[in-house]
C-alpha positions as CSV (number, residue, x, y, z in Angstrom):
1,M,15.7,-15.5,-5.1
2,K,13.0,-14.5,-2.7
3,K,10.6,-11.9,-4.1
4,I,8.9,-9.6,-1.6
5,G,6.2,-7.0,-2.3
6,L,5.7,-4.0,-0.1
7,F,2.3,-2.4,0.0
8,G,1.9,0.8,2.1
9,G,-1.4,2.6,2.8
10,T,-3.5,4.1,5.6
11,F,-5.8,1.0,5.5
12,D,-8.6,3.0,7.2
13,P,-10.2,0.5,7.0
14,P,-8.5,-2.2,4.9
15,H,-11.1,-3.3,2.2
16,N,-11.6,-5.9,-0.5
17,G,-10.1,-3.6,-3.1
18,H,-6.8,-3.6,-1.2
19,L,-6.9,-7.4,-1.1
20,H,-7.8,-7.7,-4.8
21,I,-4.8,-5.5,-5.9
22,A,-2.4,-7.3,-3.4
23,R,-3.4,-10.7,-5.0
24,A,-2.8,-9.2,-8.5
25,F,0.6,-7.9,-7.2
26,A,1.5,-11.4,-5.9
27,D,0.1,-13.3,-8.9
28,E,1.5,-11.2,-11.8
29,L,5.0,-10.8,-10.3
30,G,5.3,-14.3,-8.7
31,L,5.9,-12.8,-5.3
32,D,6.6,-15.1,-2.3
33,M,5.1,-12.5,0.1
34,V,3.2,-9.2,0.2
35,V,3.9,-7.2,3.3
36,F,1.1,-4.7,4.1
37,L,2.5,-1.5,5.8
38,P,-0.1,0.5,7.6
39,A,1.0,4.2,7.9
40,G,1.8,5.5,11.4
41,D,-0.2,8.2,13.2
42,P,0.6,11.6,11.6
43,Y,3.3,13.3,13.6
44,H,1.2,16.5,13.3
45,K,-1.4,15.0,15.6
46,E,-3.8,17.9,15.6
47,E,-4.5,17.5,11.8
48,S,-5.4,13.8,12.1
49,T,-8.8,12.4,11.3
50,R,-7.2,9.0,10.8
51,T,-8.2,6.1,13.0
52,P,-5.4,5.3,15.5
53,A,-2.6,3.1,14.1
54,K,-3.2,0.3,16.6
55,H,-6.7,-0.3,15.2
56,R,-5.6,0.0,11.6
57,L,-2.8,-2.5,12.2
58,A,-5.3,-4.9,14.0
59,M,-7.8,-4.6,11.2
60,T,-5.2,-5.2,8.5
61,E,-4.0,-8.3,10.3
62,L,-7.6,-9.6,10.3
63,A,-8.1,-8.7,6.6
64,V,-5.0,-10.6,5.3
65,A,-5.3,-13.7,7.5
66,A,-6.9,-15.9,4.8
67,D,-4.0,-15.6,2.3
68,S,-0.7,-17.3,3.4
69,R,1.3,-15.0,1.1
70,F,0.2,-11.9,3.0
71,A,1.9,-10.5,6.1
72,V,1.6,-7.2,8.0
73,S,4.5,-5.1,9.4
74,D,4.2,-2.3,12.0
75,C,7.6,-0.8,10.9
76,D,5.9,2.5,9.6
77,I,3.9,2.7,12.9
78,V,6.7,2.3,15.4
79,R,9.0,4.8,13.7
80,E,9.1,8.4,15.1
81,G,8.5,11.4,13.0
82,A,7.8,11.5,9.3
83,T,7.9,8.1,7.5
84,Y,9.4,8.1,4.0
85,T,9.3,5.2,1.5
86,F,13.1,5.4,1.1
87,D,13.6,4.6,4.9
88,T,11.0,1.8,4.8
89,V,12.8,0.2,1.9
90,Q,16.2,0.5,3.7
91,I,14.7,-1.5,6.6
92,F,13.5,-4.3,4.4
93,R,16.8,-4.2,2.4
94,Q,18.6,-4.9,5.7
95,Q,16.2,-7.6,6.8
96,F,16.2,-9.4,3.4
97,P,19.6,-8.5,1.8
98,S,19.3,-11.0,-1.1
99,A,15.6,-10.6,-1.8
100,Q,14.1,-8.8,-4.8
101,L,11.9,-6.0,-3.4
102,W,8.9,-4.6,-5.1
103,W,7.0,-1.5,-4.0
104,L,3.4,-1.1,-5.0
105,L,2.3,2.3,-6.2
106,G,-0.9,3.8,-7.7
107,S,-0.2,5.4,-11.1
108,D,-1.2,8.8,-9.6
109,S,1.6,8.4,-7.0
110,L,4.1,7.3,-9.8
111,L,3.6,10.7,-11.5
112,K,4.8,12.4,-8.3
113,L,7.7,10.1,-7.6
114,H,10.3,12.7,-8.5
115,T,9.1,14.7,-5.4
116,W,9.8,11.8,-3.0
117,K,12.8,11.7,-0.7
118,K,15.9,10.3,-2.5
119,W,13.8,8.9,-5.3
120,Q,16.7,8.3,-7.6
121,T,18.4,6.0,-5.0
122,L,15.0,4.5,-4.1
123,V,14.4,3.2,-7.6
124,K,17.8,1.5,-7.7
125,Q,17.0,-0.3,-4.5
126,T,13.5,-1.6,-5.2
127,H,11.5,-2.6,-8.3
128,I,8.1,-0.8,-8.7
129,A,4.8,-2.2,-9.6
130,V,2.1,0.3,-10.7
131,A,-1.6,-0.3,-10.0
132,G,-3.7,1.6,-12.6
133,R,-5.8,4.5,-11.3
134,S,-8.1,6.8,-13.2
135,G,-6.3,10.2,-13.3
136,G,-2.8,8.7,-13.6
137,N,-1.2,7.7,-16.9
138,I,2.5,6.9,-17.4
139,A,2.4,8.8,-20.7
140,Q,1.6,12.0,-18.7
141,A,4.8,11.7,-16.6
142,P,6.7,14.9,-15.9
143,Q,10.0,15.6,-17.6
144,E,12.1,14.7,-14.5
145,L,10.8,11.1,-14.6
146,Q,10.8,10.4,-18.4
147,S,14.3,9.0,-19.0
148,W,14.1,6.8,-15.9
149,L,10.6,5.5,-16.8
150,G,11.7,4.5,-20.3
151,Q,14.7,2.6,-19.0
152,A,12.8,1.0,-16.1
153,L,10.0,-0.3,-18.4
154,Q,12.6,-1.7,-20.7
155,N,14.7,-3.5,-18.1
156,G,11.6,-4.8,-16.1
157,S,12.3,-2.8,-12.9
158,L,8.9,-1.1,-13.4
159,K,5.8,-3.2,-14.1
160,P,2.3,-1.9,-14.7
161,L,-0.2,-4.5,-13.2
162,Q,-2.8,-5.8,-15.7
163,A,-5.5,-6.3,-13.1
164,P,-8.1,-3.5,-13.0
165,L,-8.6,-1.8,-9.6
166,C,-11.8,-2.5,-7.7
167,D,-13.8,0.6,-7.3
168,I,-14.0,0.6,-3.5
169,S,-13.5,3.7,-1.4
170,S,-12.5,3.7,2.3
171,T,-14.3,7.1,2.6
172,E,-17.6,5.5,1.4
173,I,-17.1,2.5,3.8
174,R,-16.5,4.9,6.7
175,R,-19.6,6.9,5.7
176,R,-21.8,3.8,5.6
177,L,-20.5,2.5,9.0
178,H,-21.0,6.0,10.5
179,N,-24.6,5.9,9.3
180,G,-25.1,2.4,10.8
181,E,-25.3,0.7,7.4
182,T,-23.5,-2.5,6.6
183,A,-20.3,-2.7,4.5
184,A,-20.9,-6.3,3.6
185,G,-19.1,-7.2,0.3
186,L,-16.7,-4.3,0.7
187,I,-14.7,-5.4,3.8
188,D,-13.9,-8.8,5.4
189,G,-16.5,-9.9,7.9
190,C,-13.9,-10.2,10.7
191,V,-12.9,-6.5,10.0
192,E,-16.5,-5.4,10.2
193,A,-16.9,-7.3,13.5
194,Y,-13.8,-5.6,14.9
195,I,-15.1,-2.2,13.8
196,R,-18.4,-2.7,15.6
197,Q,-16.7,-4.2,18.7
198,H,-14.4,-1.1,19.0
199,G,-17.0,1.5,18.0
200,L,-14.9,2.8,15.1
201,Y,-16.3,5.3,12.5
202,R,-19.3,6.2,14.7
């Protein structure tokens, strides 16, 4: 059975911390493929400080190119309106009907899972891997999630990743690049070259 991991994010820009956790996701769960899913442009355009999706997509493709297990999908970019995880999972469920799907979450997002669209159906259609984050602890889960959490940990449909997160912040990278500093060691060299070529984060 093919095992596919789905990794959503703004990737503004994609950095070495994203690649580190994607490798842990693939290694610890024996995934055949990890699909990076850059978020679309916010449909409330006036609120957006986000880099346009076409640039985030291109940067993510450059960032993942060295690992043959990694791929990038524009499915959250080309959809109109709000994008919900539930809908994204449905798209991949249709494309790969016999695959085992895994969704990568930060532990802070896991604690808010009960507020997500159709979360109870979502957790039946995908397995969930949790990347540890400071400020999020499964033991602090709200009442609405507790019985599902207990069952999911027991039956293996929820897996906390062992790898620690790299302490790299997209905000800090953007600040450095804005100030004309280098982000060497934090982002892939091809990504940094793309950023300079397109005058991003100036």
